[in-house]
N, C-alpha and C positions, 0 to 999 in steps of 0.2 A: 464547604470542604475545599481547602487550598490544594492546588496541583502545581508541581514544579517538574517540568520535563527537561532533562539535561542531555544535550547532544552537541556535536560539532556545529559550526556555523555554515552548514550546508543542508540541503533537503534530505538526501540520503535515507537511511533506515527510519529516521524519526518522522518523515513526512506523512506516512500513513496514519500515525498517531495524531499529529497536528490536524490532519484533515478530519479524523474522527471527532476530535474535540469541536471542530467547526460545525460538523453535522449536528452534534448534540447541542450546539449553542452554549458551550461551557467555556468560561474563561480559564486560562492557565498561564503560568509563567514559563515562557519559552527561553530557557537558560542555554545560550549558545556559547560554547567555549572555543578558543583558538587552539590550533595544533600545537603551538609551543607550550601551552599550559597542560597538555594531556599527560605527559610523564608524571607530573606532580599529582594529578587528579586520579590517575589510573588505579593506584593501590587502594583508594578509598571507595571504589565502585564495587558492587556486589560480585561481579564475575570478571573484572578487568576489561569490561566492554561498555560501550554506549549503544543505545540510550538506556536511561533508567528514569523511573517516575517516582517522585516523592508525593505521597498522599497523606497530608498531615505529618504524623510522626512515623509513618510506614513507608517502606521502599519496595518497589516492584521493578524487576529487570526482565530482559529479553523482549524483543520487539513484538512478537505475536502475542505474548502473554499480556503485555501492557494493553495492546489493542483489544484483546478479548475481555479484559477487565473493564475497559471503558464501554465496550459494546454491551456487556451484561448490565452494567450500572445504568446505562441510558437507553435500554430497550432497543438495541440494534442487532439482536441475535435471532430474529424471526419470532413467529407466534407460538411455536410449540417445540417439543424436543426434536422432532424430525427436522424442522427448519433450522434449528440451532446446529444440528449435526451437519446439515447440508452446507450451511455457511462455513463451518470449519473445514469440510471436505474441499470446498472451492478455494478457500484461502491456502490450504496445504498444496493443492494442485498448482495454484498461481505461484507459490513459493518455489515449487519444482521448476516451473517455467523461468522464474527469475534467476535461479541457479544457472540455467543454461545461458541466459542473457548476460550474466556477470562474466562469463568466459570471454564474451566480446568486449565488454566494458573494461576488463582488466588487462586485455592484451596490449602490450606496448609496441610490439613490432608492427609497423604499418602494413607490410606485405602480408603477414600472418593474420592481421586484423580483418582484412578483406575476406580471407578464407573462412575465418571464424564467423564473420557476418553472414556469408553465403550459407554456411552449414546451419546456422541458427534459423535463417529465413526459409531454408529448404526442409528442415526437420522439426525441431521442437515448436517453432512458431505455429505452423499450420496444424500440427497435432493438437496442441492445447487450445489455440484460438478457435479452431473448428468445433471442438467439444464445448467450449464456453458459449459459442454462438448458438449451438443447438439447444443447450440448456436454457439459455435466455429466451429463445423462441418458444420452447415448450412451456416455460413458466408464464409467458404472456406479460402484458403490461410493460413496465419500464425496468424491472429489477431482476436479479438473478434468482432470488429465493422469495417465495411468498408475494404478498401484495404491497409491501412497504420496504423502504430502503433499509439495508442492513450493512454490517461491517464488511461483508463479502463484496458488496458493490464498491465501497470505499477503497478496500485493499486492492481489488482488481483494477479499478479506474486509475489509481495512483500508479500501479505497475505499468499499465498500458500507456499512460502519458509519458512515463520515463523512457519506455521502449520506443515510442514514436519520436521523442526528442533526440534519441541517440542512434537508433538503428535505421528507421524508415518512417517518415512522416505519413506515408500511405499504408501503414501496417494493417489498418482495419478496413481497407477498401473492399475486401472480399467477405467481410463479416458484419453485415448491416445491423444485425440484432445486438451484437456486442457494442457496436458504435452507438446505437440508440441508448443502451444502458449508460455508457460513459458520458454521452452528451447530456442525458437526463440528470446524471449525478452532478456534473459540474454546473448545471443550471439551478440546483438547489440554492436559494438565496444566501444562506449562511456560508455555503461552500464558495459560491461565486464571490462573495465579499472577502472571504479569506484569501482566495487566489489573487484577487485584485491588489492586495496589499502585502502579500508574502514576500520574503527576501529570496 
């Protein structure tokens, strides 16, 4: 089955999908478009947004929907219905945290940006990271759900990496269990190989 993922020439929203493909060991066409080409392409997209995934003659849009599709297809959704739902719960919670992080990322005023950063690190970050850390500890092993890697690990690890890169490189210093999960995820050979050569 041929896969073609279309997104801008950045990591952005598509990176969690690219990482999921790497976990599954599945080849895909990484179709990256330039900003100047976007106005012409936009009307042809399902919802006027990127990314979207072409699977043969079918098209799937919306980031989490694409990720969920890949996860289901390649057994990254947990071992049973409960684990599948827990994965979705954690991804949704991580998306809520990312919404708060985006306020910092999108702030253009440098003076206000520091205020938004402090608000993020004092509020949403410890609230969500503390819960994630506790969930990982209670699950045991390396992962957030069950005994094997899931799309929740991929989604959360990607989000944490982006937050460390942009907000605070020591973001996980107080969350050893969450750091263990992220480190374990990026140590997966397929993921490690992808990260080593990604743009």
